[in-house]
N, C-alpha and C positions, 0 to 999 in steps of 0.2 A: 504493497501497501504508502510505501514511502517513495519509492520511485513513481505511481500516481502519483502523488502528492507534487514530485518535485516539479512533472511535465504539467502538472494543470497551474499550479503557480506562476510558471515562467511560461508558460501562453498565453494564461489571460490575467486579471485583478481577482479572479475566483480567491479570499481567502479560505481555510479550513482548518488546516492545520498550523501551530506555528512553525517554519522553516529551519532550523539549527542548522544539517548540511549540504551545505549548495556545492559538494567535490565533483570536481570531472566527470566521474566512474559514476557518481546519483545524475548526472545531467545526463550522459550515454544511457543507461538502462531505463530512462524517464521514455523515448524513446518512444519504445514500443507499446507506450497509451496513448500517444498523438491519436490516432482518429478514436477513440474513444472517446477523446477530451475534446473533439471536432464534431460529437454528439453531441455531448455536455455541451455547446457552444449552439451546435443549428437547434436543440430540438430550445431552449433560451429565446430564439429567434422567433420559432414558430408561433410559442405560446404566447410571445407578444402579437405578432401577424395577427393570430385566432384574437383575440382581447382589444387590438387597437384595430381591428379593421369593423368593428362592429358599430365604431361612429366617428371615428377618422376618416375624412375624403382619401382617396388612395396616393393621388400625391404628398401629400401629409407626411400618409403613411410609409412609404418609399421611401420617404430623407428619413424619419427618424427608426428606420432598420438599418439601415447605412450606417449612421449617426450609430446603433448600440451596438453593430458588432465590433466598430473601432472602440467604442470605450468599452464592452465586455477583453479585445483584448488588449486594451492598452496601445492601442496604436503599432506593436512591434514588429508587424505583417507590415506595414502602410512604409514606416520608415526603411526596410531593406527595400522596398521596391521604389522607392526614392533614391536611396543611394546606389540602389543598378543603373537604376537608369542615368544618371549622375555621370559612372561609370563606364557607362559600355557605350554610352554614346555622345563621348567630348570625341571620340576621337585619337584618342594620346595612344601610346602606348600599352602594354601588359605589365608593366609595374605601375607607371604611372593612374589606368583608369582605380589600380589596386590602396595607392594609395588618394586616388581620388573618394573612393568609395567609405574610406575609413574614416575621413574627415565629417566629422558633427555638423557641419553645416549644411544645407540647406541648396543645389544650383537652382538652374533656369529647367533646365533639364528635369530634374526630379519635380519640380513643382508643376511644370506644363502635362510628365505622367501621369501623374498621383491624379490633377484633376480632372482628365479627358475620361481615365478611368473611378472615378468617383461617377462622371453622367455617366462613364455607360452603364456601372451597375445602376443606378437612380434611374435611370433610362429603361430596364429592362424589366427591373423586379415592378414600376411603375405599368408594366403591357400586362404583368401575370393575373389573371383571379384570383383572389383571397382564398382556393383552394390549393388552386394550382401552387400559386408559393412553397404554401404552409411546407409542402412533400420538399420541395427546392432548399427551400431553406434548412431543411434538417439532410438532405445532402450535401448542399456545396460546400459547411465545413468539412465533411469528410476527408469528401474526396482533396480537398487542401491540402490539409491535413496527410493524407494517403502518399499525393504525390510529392509529400515534401521531404517522405520518409523513403519513401525508394527515391529519391537526391542524394540524400545519407547517408546511403548503404552502397549504393548504386556509380558511384563519381565521387574522383581523386579530392580533395579539400586542398582550398591555393596557395594557403597562403604555409605560413611553419607554425603558427599556432595561432589563438583567437576563440570565442566564446564557440563556435560552430566548429574547434575540430574537435573541442568537445563531443560532442554528438556524434561527428564518423568514429571517433577511435573508441568509444567503447559502447556503442549501440550494442552489436550483438548480432552472431549472425540471426538468431531466432526473431529480430527486431519484425521484420518486413512481411515475414508467415504470420506474426501475431497481430498487425497493426493490417496484412489482407484479409484478415480472417475475419476483423472483426471489422470492416468496412461491409465485407461482401454479405455477411449474417445479418445490417443492419439496411441495405442495401437493395439488395435481390425482395423481400418481401413487397417495398414498393413499387414493386409494378418495371415495365420492359421500360417506361419512358423517363423513369431515375436509372436505370439502367443503360441504357443508350448516352442521356448524357455524361454517367461517370464517367465510360468508356471512353467519349470524346474528349471530355478534361482532362484525362489521365497521358491522353496523348497529346495532348496539344502542351501539359504542361513537361512535360519529359523532349518533348522539341523543344523545349525553350530554355532549360536545365540542360540537353546537351547543348545546344548553341553559346549560352555564357559559360559552360563550362571550353568552348572550345575557343571563346576569345578572350580568356581567362587567365585561361590552363587551367580551370577547376571549376569548383565552386565553394562559395564561401556565406557565412551568413545569409547574409546581405541578399543574396540569389536563394536561400533557402527562401525567404521573405515574397521579394517578388516573384519565383514559382509558383508557392500556397495563391497570394494574390489572382496571374494568371488565370490560376488551375479554376479558381472559387466563378470569375469571371466566364470560362466559359463552359462552366458547368450553367449557368441562370441560361445563358444566350441559347446555349443547344434545348436548353427545354421549353423556351418560349418556341424557337425553330420549329 
């Protein structure tokens, strides 16, 4: 349970226990629970959608859902997405890209990319019926974090050190198996539309991860966040299509 709480309290702002062990090994061991944590996020968002759809206009509901996910996760993946956009679109050398991504400041590329991401997420959510959206919101964080687990366990790490390296080094061989089984158990009962959306989104997310790895010589903690955000967006988009 300690590994689960480590992952939950790192990936979200949900605080249940007092965390005293933040060791690298503990971070790595928590990776196998990432899709379960995604399911918790999805259920919270779906619950908000179910309750708020009774009295909020659809355009306001869409904005609240987008904001709620950012609040729940503390903007963790948003930060990684912006840093990745700043580095990848800088047109610099690999080493300089990694330096830019490590900079705590956000550049124009990151701001513009994140603005477009929010606009697309809002637009897709706005175009869904409340019933369709409930299912989509359940699977979206699960698929995003499953793609993150695949990225962690299947691609080399680009830096000699860093928080993301702990996930890559200590995740263990069974992390992907546990994460994938958890995702399948939840998604398959939700129907064909959910399975198709998940499958297409995972393929797109892995294509993005492969591209980042090719440009940077591996992945980083920032690119894990970027892959998660892109996978979530495609999950929603395919669900609508």
